[in-house]
N, C-alpha and C positions, 0 to 999 in steps of 0.2 A: 697333429704335428709330426713331421718326418724326423728322421734321426739327426738331422742338422738344424732342426727348428730352433728359433731364437727365443730364449726365455726372458731376454731384456731387449729393449729397443736400442740397437747399437748406435744409431745416430744420436739419440738423446744422451747415451752414456759418453760418447766421444765429445759432444758439445759441452756437457757439464764438466767433464774431466779437463778438457782443454781450457775452459774458462778458469777453473781453479788453478791450473798450472800457470797460465798467463798472469794471473793475479800475484802468484808467488814470485814469478820472475820480475815483475814490475817492482814489487816490494823489495826484493833482494838487491836490485840495481840501485834503487833509491838510497838504500842504506849504504851501499858501497860508495856512491857518489858523494853522499853527505859526510863520509869519513875523510874526504880529501879536500884540502884547501887550494891546492895548485890548480889554476884555471885550465891549463893545457891538458892535464891528466883528467880533469873532470869532463872536458870535451871528448877526450878519447873514450872514457867510460860510457859517455852518453851514446857514442856511435856503436860501441860493442852492445850496449843495451838495445838500441834500435835494431841492430842486425839480428839479435837473438829473439827479441820479443815479436817483431813484425814478420818473421819468416817461419816456415816449417809447419808440418801437419801435427806435430807433437806425438807421432806414433811411438817413439821411444819412451818418453815419460808416461804415456798412457799404459804401456806395457809394464813399466815398473809398478804402477797401481794395480794392474791385473795380477802380476806375480805376488803381490801382497795379498790381494783379496781372494786369491785361490785358497789361502791357508789361514786367513784371519779376517775378522770383521773389518769393514772399511774404517780407516782412521785418517782424519784430515791432515795429520802430521806427515803422511806419506807424500802429499803434494809438495811439501817443502823439500823432502828428500829427492823426489822425482826430477826436480829441476836440475839436479846434478848431471843427469844424462843429456839434457838439452844444452847445458853449458859445455859439456864434452863434445857434443855435436858441433857447436860453434867453433871450438878449437880445431877439430878435424877439418871442417869445411873452409875455414879461413886459410889454414896452411895448405890444404889441398888445391885451392884455387890459385895460390901463388906457384906451387909446384907445377901445376898443369897450364899455367899462363892463361887461365880462364877469366875473362873479364865480366862474365855474367853469372849470377846465381839467383835462382828463383825469379828469373825475369827482370832482375834489377842488377845494377853494377855490383861486382864483388867488393868486399870490404877494402881490399888494397887499392881498387879504383876510386872508391869514395874518398879514401885518405889521400890519394895522389892529388886530388883537386886542391887540397890545402897548400900544396907546394907548386902550383902552376907557375910557370915562368922560371923556375929553378932548373938548372941543367940536369940534376938528378931527381927530378920530381917522381918519376916512376919508381926508381929504386927507393926513395924515401917512403912512398906509399907502401911498398912491399915490406920494407924493414919495420915500419910501425905496425903494419898488420900482423907481422910475426909476433911482435910484442903483445898485440891485442889477443892473438890466439893463445899465447902463453898465460896471459891473465885469465882468459876464459877457463882454461884447464885448472888453474889454481883455484878459481872461484867454484869449480865443480866440487872439489874436495872440501872447500870451506862450507858450501851450502849443505852438504851431507853432515859435516861435523857440527853444524849449528842446530841440528834438529834435537828434539827432546827425547829421542829413543835412548834406551839404556846403553851404557858404554859397550857392553858385550855385543849388542846388536849392531851398533854403529861400526864397531871394529870389523865385524863380518862383512857388513855392507861396503866399507872402505876397501877391504881386501878384494871384493868382487869388482869394484870400480877400478882398482889398480890392474886387475886381470884384464878388464875390458880395454883399457888404454894400452896396456903392454901388447896384448895379442893383436889389436888393431894396428899398432905401430909396426909389428912384424909384417902384417898384410900390406901396409902402405909402402914399406921398404921393398917388398917383393913386387908390388905393382909398378913402382918406379923402375926397377930393374928390367921388367918386361918391356917397358917403353924404350929402354936402351938397347933392346935386341935380344934379351934372354928368352929363349924359346920355351913355350909352355906345352906340356902334354896334358891330357885330360885330368889326371890325378893332381897335377900341379895347379890347374885352374880351380878345381874344387877346393883345394887347401887355401888358395888365395881368397876365394869367396867366403870360406868359413872364417878366415882370419880378418879380412878387411871389412866384410859386410855383416855376416850372420852374427858375429860376436857382439858388436855394439848396437846392432839394429834390433835383434830379437832375443837371442839366447841370453846375452848379458843383462839387459834390462829386466827380463823375467826372473833371472836368478838373483839380481839385486833386490827386486821386490820380495822374493821369497825370503831372503836374508833379513829384510826389514820386518817381516812377519814373525821372525824368530823360528822359522820352520827348520827342523833338523832331520826330517825324513829324507827319503830318496828323491833326488831331483832329476834322475836320468830321463824320465819320460818328458819332463818339461824342457830339459836341455835338447833332447832329440827333436821335439817340436820346433824349438827355436832355430836349431841348425838347419833342418830340412826346409822350413818356411823361409829362412834367411837366404838359402841357396836359390829357392824359387824366386824370391824377391829380386835378387841380383840378376838372374837370368832374364826376368821380365824387364828389368831396368835397362839391360843391354839391348833388348828388342825395341823398347821405347827410344833409346838413344840412336838407333839406326833408322827406324821407321816412323818415329813420332814427329810432331810438329813443334817448331821452335816456340810458338806462342803458348803451347801447352806444357812443354817440358822446362821452359825457362832458361834454356841455354842453347847455343848453336847446335843443330843436329849433326854437324860434321865433327864435333869436338872429339868424340871417342876415336874416330878414324884418324883425325889429325894428330892426336896424342899417341897414336900407334898402339892402342889398347888391343890386346889379343883376347877378345871375347870368345865365348863358345861359338857364336855365329861365324866369326872369322876363322877359328881353328877348324871347324867342320867344313866350312866352304872350301878351304884350302885342301883339306883331306879328301873331300868328295869331288872336287872340281877337276877339270883338265889341267895339264901342266901349265898351259897358257894362263888359265884363270887363277891358278894358285900363285904363279909368279907375279901376275898383275896385283893381286891383293897384297902379297908380301912386299912388293916394291912400294905400294902406296902407304902401307903401314910404316915402312922405314922412312919414307920421304915426307909424309904429311902434306899440308897445303893442297888438299884434294879439290879438284874442280867440280863443278856441278855435274858435268857429264860423267866424270870418273866415279862420283858418289852414286849416281843412278846406276852405273854399271855394277858397282859392288852390291847394291841392293838386289839387282836382278840375279847376280850369281848366287847370292845367299838363298834366294827363293828357288832358283832353278836346280841347285845341287841338293836340295832337301835339308839344308842346314837349318833353315827357319823352322821347318816341321819337326826336326830333331829336338830343337830347343823347347818348342811348345810341348812336345810329348814328355820331355824330361821334367819340365815345370809341373805338368799334371801328376807325374809319379811322385815328385817331392811333396806336393801339396796333399795328395791322397795319404801318403805315409805319415806326414805331419799331423793330419787330422786324426789318424788312428792313435798316434801317441797322445794327442790332446785328450781324446776320449778315455784313455787309460789312466790319466792323472787322478789321484785321489784328492780331489779338491772341490771347491764351490762349483756346482753345476752351471750356474748362470755365467760365471766367468769362463768356464770351459767352452760353453756354447759361443760366447763372444769371440774367443780365440779361433774357433772353427770358422765363424763368419769372417773374421779378419783375414784368414788365409786366402779366401776367395777374393776379397777386396784388394789385397796387395798385388795380385797377379792379373787384375782386370783394370787397374787404374791407368790413366793416361799421362800422369806426371808423377 
């Protein structure tokens, strides 16, 4: 076995853990729906349930389980706690799609578009769909805290876990705000972009779920190596996501490939292409990001500039550096060897995926 050899079958672990998490999600929503007698709210909760249960890879709740298993023997109660981060994910995505005016999520209509259909024929049908989706997102976030609070962990452990979940939502909120400001024209430098990705992506995708799991394990030792692994891998995850967003296929990524450009997102690919390109190329990209509504020809030109200037290669090399350093931190964690090896395997998976 080489130094990155897998001591567990990662596919089997993911499949089994995802099954348990899905079962807890279904059970949680059944109980919430049964609490309500109002038929309109029951329908709304049914749509939030469908949106949450039927979508996503469950990477975040799986990482909550990993964070726990690093420091304590597996406990079925962790699955009940882990759904809190998936409910948080629904909250972020529902609101994000409204802010970005994105009508597709995971290859299906975004929740605000699903809800809009209930008001077809009304003058304000789109606005109604968005307004009710905002409420749905708020409910999903409230349910995240409720799911964690309903577990049978000791109060001291639940309190630490709740503080971590609060930190996740707070820091990610800072990132969301910063991201919106960039689409309004706020210029990003490299250090700004790294901070944005740490706040908006790494915190709630990797670092936060792992620390949440460690809190559920009652672990009180140093989490600096675990945090570093989460931050570095989270940065690589986002940079790879930006590459997929520009060079991927719509049927694979589940949303229009032009969406990042149309939203004016200043990804590393765009920043370095403007830095390395000619004045004409830099001005062209800058104007497109400001304007949006990019044509097919303009989109193809942007991709060619990104490749020609070396921006694409720069991103790939940086992803490799982040992943390599993240793996080193994972190896240094004083925790369960099998879980550590899974995290090392996951690093590579997250930056080779197609969606």
